[in-house]
C-alpha positions, -999 to 999 in steps of 0.1 A, spaced: 0 1 -1 32 23 3 38 25 -32 8 46 -49 21 43 -83 18 13 -116 51 1 -119 63 -9 -152 50 -46 -156 16 -30 -143 16 -3 -166 19 -27 -199 -3 -49 -186 -34 -23 -181 -28 -4 -213 -20 -37 -237 -47 -57 -221 -69 -27 -226 -58 -27 -263 -73 -64 -265 -103 -58 -249 -111 -30 -269 -103 -45 -304 -126 -71 -288 -158 -47 -278 -154 -33 -317 -167 -66 -329 -200 -64 -307 -202 -19 -310 -194 -17 -347 -220 -36 -361 -247 -23 -338 -251 12 -361 -244 -3 -400 -265 -37 -397 -295 -24 -399 -289 -6 -429 -264 -21 -448 -278 -59 -435 -309 -53 -461 -287 -66 -492 -286 -101 -477 -304 -128 -487 -336 -138 -464 -334 -106 -444 -357 -94 -422 -360 -69 -388 -363 -98 -365 -333 -118 -380 -312 -82 -379 -318 -85 -344 -308 -116 -342 -272 -108 -355 -269 -87 -334 -276 -105 -302 -260 -138 -312 -225 -122 -297 -244 -117 -262 -256 -148 -262 -226 -166 -264 -202 -144 -247 -227 -150 -221 -228 -188 -218 -192 -193 -223 -175 -166 -199 -172 -186 -168 -161 -220 -186 -137 -204 -204 -118 -185 -175 -119 -222 -157 -103 -230 -188 -80 -202 -186 -72 -216 -147 -59 -249 -161 -41 -243 -196 -27 -204 -186 -41 -176 -195 -25 -167 -227 -32 -197 -247 -69 -193 -239 -71 -156 -250 -49 -167 -279 -74 -193 -286 -107 -172 -280 -94 -144 -306 -87 -172 -331 -124 -182 -326 -132 -147 -331 -117 -142 -363 -129 -171 -380 -162 -160 -368 -156 -128 -388 -146 -144 -419 -176 -162 -419 -195 -132 -417 -173 -113 -436 -180 -139 -466 -219 -149 -459 -247 -141 -482 -277 -148 -465 -286 -136 -430 -286 -169 -410 -247 -169 -419 -242 -136 -407 -256 -144 -378 -239 -180 -374 -203 -159 -374 -214 -135 -348 -226 -162 -325 -191 -180 -334 -174 -143 -325 -193 -147 -292 -178 -181 -285 -143 -164 -282 -153 -155 -251 -124 -140 -234 -132 -113 -211 -132 -132 -183 -95 -148 -184 -80 -112 -196 -93 -99 -160 -78 -131 -148 -44 -120 -164 -48 -84 -156 -52 -96 -119 -25 -119 -121 -2 -93 -129 -11 -60 -108 -5 -60 -70 -40 -60 -49 -34 -23 -40 -28 -13 -74 -57 -38 -89 -87 -11 -92 -61 13 -113 -55 -18 -136 -91 -23 -143 -100 14 -142 -78 20 -172 -94 -11 -192 -127 3 -185 -119 34 -197 -109 20 -231 -142 -6 -234 -159 29 -232 -137 48 -256 -142 15 -279 -177 20 -281 -174 56 -293 -149 50 -318 -173 23 -328 -200 48 -339 -175 67 -356 -157 39 -377 -185 15 -379 -206 35 -408 -175 50 -424 -165 16 -429 -197 1 -440 -208 31 -461 -168 19 -482 -168 -13 -481 -199 -25 -473 -211 -49 -445 -184 -73 -450 -162 -46 -445 -166 -41 -412 -161 -82 -407 -129 -83 -422 -113 -54 -396 -127 -68 -371 -110 -101 -383 -77 -82 -384 -86 -65 -350 -87 -101 -338 -53 -108 -353 -38 -77 -340 -49 -86 -306 -32 -119 -309 1 -102 -317 -2 -80 -283 -7 -107 -263 22 -126 -274 47 -99 -278 37 -70 -255 16 -82 -227 39 -95 -200 41 -133 -184 26 -137 -155 50 -147 -130 20 -153 -99 -15 -158 -102 -40 -137 -84 -62 -152 -56 -90 -173 -66 -116 -149 -57 -100 -118 -80 -104 -140 -114 -137 -159 -123 -169 -177 -106 -173 -210 -96 -206 -230 -97 -210 -224 -59 -201 -190 -59 -226 -184 -87 -253 -200 -65 -245 -178 -35 -242 -144 -57 -277 -153 -74 -291 -153 -39 -278 -118 -32 -303 -95 -29 -282 -62 -38 -261 -77 -63 -291 -93 -77 -304 -56 -87 -276 -49 -101 -270 -85 -124 -307 -70 -135 -296 -38 -139 -268 -42 -166 -289 -68 -179 -319 -40 -184 -291 -16 -197 -278 -29 -224 -308 -46 -233 -321 -11 -239 -291 -1 -258 -294 -29 -285 -331 -29 -284 -329 10 -297 -302 5 -322 -321 -24 -343 -344 6 -355 -322 40 -346 -302 37 -381 -325 31 -400 -352 60 -386 -325 82 -391 -320 74 -424 -359 81 -432 -354 116 -418 -331 126 -442 -294 120 -428 -275 92 -451 -260 66 -438 -227 76 -442 -233 107 -426 -245 91 -396 -214 97 -373 -226 135 -374 -251 126 -347 -228 96 -329 -201 118 -321 -216 150 -312 -241 131 -288 -212 110 -274 -189 139 -266 -217 159 -253 -229 129 -232 -191 121 -216 -191 163 -206 -222 165 -192 -221 129 -172 -192 149 -153 -213 166 -131 -234 134 -120 -201 117 -107 -192 146 -87 -230 150 -67 -226 112 -65 -195 109 -49 -189 143 -32 -223 151 -21 -229 115 -9 -261 111 -31 -254 80 -51 -284 62 -48 -304 97 -56 -283 104 -86 -286 64 -100 -324 66 -96 -325 99 -114 -301 84 -143 -326 53 -148 -355 76 -146 -337 99 -175 -328 64 -193 -368 56 -196 -373 90 -204 -354 96 -233 -363 61 -248 -399 77 -245 -393 109 -259 -381 93 -293 -420 81 -293 -429 113 -297 -400 129 -310 -385 107 -336 -396 121 -368 -370 149 -366 -329 146 -364 -327 172 -336 -357 154 -316 -335 121 -322 -301 137 -311 -314 154 -278 -331 116 -267 -298 98 -278 -281 126 -258 -300 123 -225 -299 88 -233 -263 84 -232 -253 106 -203 -275 82 -182 -261 53 -197 -223 65 -193 -232 71 -157 -244 38 -153 -219 17 -168 -194 34 -153 -212 32 -117 -225 -6 -111 -189 -26 -116 -176 -3 -86 -213 -13 -66 -206 -45 -78 -170 -48 -62 -176 -29 -30 -210 -51 -23 -196 -83 -33 -182 -105 -4 -145 -100 0 -135 -135 -9 -160 -132 -43 -153 -101 -61 -137 -120 -89 -169 -143 -94 -195 -115 -89 -179 -92 -119 -180 -128 -141 -216 -129 -131 -223 -92 -137 -207 -94 -170 -228 -128 -179 -256 -106 -173 -244 -74 -194 -238 -97 -226 -273 -116 -221 -288 -82 -220 -276 -75 -255 -292 -106 -269 -323 -100 -253 -322 -69 -268 -317 -79 -304 -345 -102 -299 -370 -77 -287 -359 -54 -315 -357 -74 -342 -390 -89 -330 -412 -55 -322 -396 -38 -358 -413 -67 -378 -445 -66 -363 -453 -37 -350 -447 -1 -354 -412 12 -354 -424 39 -319 -431 0 -305 -392 -4 -303 -386 30 -282 -418 24 -260 -404 -7 -249 -374 0 -242 -392 31 -214 -408 5 -201 -381 -22 -194 -364 14 -180 -395 17 -155 -392 -13 -145 -354 -14 -139 -364 17 -117 -390 -5 -95 -362 -32 -93 -334 -6 -77 -359 15 -56 -346 -2 -28 -310 -10 -36 -288 1 -6 -253 17 -13 -224 4 6 -199 26 22 -169 33 2 -141 3 6 -111 -12 -2 -104 -47 -13 -70 -65 4 -57 -95 6 -26 -109 28 -5 -143 26 -11 -162 58 3 -195 67 -26 -213 86 -32 -249 81 -63 -253 100 -101 -238 96 -104 -232 130 -74 -212 135 -89 -194 101 -117 -186 116 -100 -173 150 -77 -152 130 -109 -138 112 -125 -130 140 -97 -109 155 -93 -94 125 -131 -81 118 -124 -59 155 -98 -40 138 -107 -3 130 -121 3 98 -121 -34 86 -157 -43 75 -153 -75 67 -131 -101 74 -125 -136 56 -94 -162 61 -91 -189 39 -68 -218 48 -70 -240 16 -57 -203 -1 -34 -190 27 -50 -160 25 -66 -136 40 -92 -112 25 -100 -77 41 -126 -48 29 -113 -18 48 -125 18 53 -92 31 43 -99 63 63 -103 40 100 -79 9 87 -43 7 100 -27 -14 80 5 -19 107 -24 -29 135 -30 -59 107 3 -71 101 6 -73 137 -22 -91 142 -14 -114 111 19 -124 123 8 -133 158 
């Protein structure tokens, strides 16, 4: 805890793994603003299959996150990450060569089968010290957010120049570039992070699903990405209908995203410095729902769409940045990695459900029904989140112990939890680890070390 900055290995790990993450997320995001427009030339295309093609990636991602994490524990992080990127590249090639929407959907599903997010996060944990791990994760998170903005710009430009196949060829090339980064830039791990910092186990999942506060957040991120993909099944076509040609869609997307990032900052300041986290969180969900409802009446003008999208992305960016931090604070000290695994699966599953819902509604009802459905989902989320409890700000730490009996471990945990600033203490004799969740303003590291050494 004395060293407050990242060392050279941690910096390399943070930025190289963030790059790999960003390239992968481009594969999810780039297609959203263009498939509904440029996919119309494919055989057997329909609004429902457009939605399925957009969401298929999320389904296989959600199903395979935890299994791929387990495989990385058994066979090593880098081999599994490289294998996942190869699978992703193969799916991209299949989709690029496809002439029917069915093969595009299959290619998207195959892309998602290279589900390496959990393995990447585990490697990031392996390559960082306990006290610096949140900074490494923050760098990765920021790059993922940036990749969304880049995708909104790059997707329409590439599709306008090279068609929908050009987008898939680009994602295949980015996957191969990601492999090169993993092989030659990402450091080799010389140790493994504690189990709780990496991926979920079946027992962990059962416990975490029963946790009422974590369940609210897991359902929340599902609904957040459900609304995102639902809206983008129809928004690109709506922009064209209102007179904005597909190659010019970036003229809406980029200003909206930049303005949303700028206007999100005051919300973060109020939430953190004024200690109004729950109130701002609920307000963001309400704004999300209201922006979708605005599209029901304002989607007949480009200005109306831009205003509604700006409000939507202010709320989206705030919620996307806030929820992972809340998951980390609420989750038990020994299961924060497992909690993030379940949370990530909910995120990807929401993307799948959004594609299905948006495609079904667009095929069978008026386009306004899609916007109304997204607004309704936001209201349901607001009801679920209303009784959420925001925990005090804390920091998770782990220490090496030398205990070999469970009764000794329990006795040590009982001593640690009585120390000032210790909110939670768990000692796992099988791992030779003590996990603490602490209030840094009251916690004394030297006191904890004295108890551990005794």
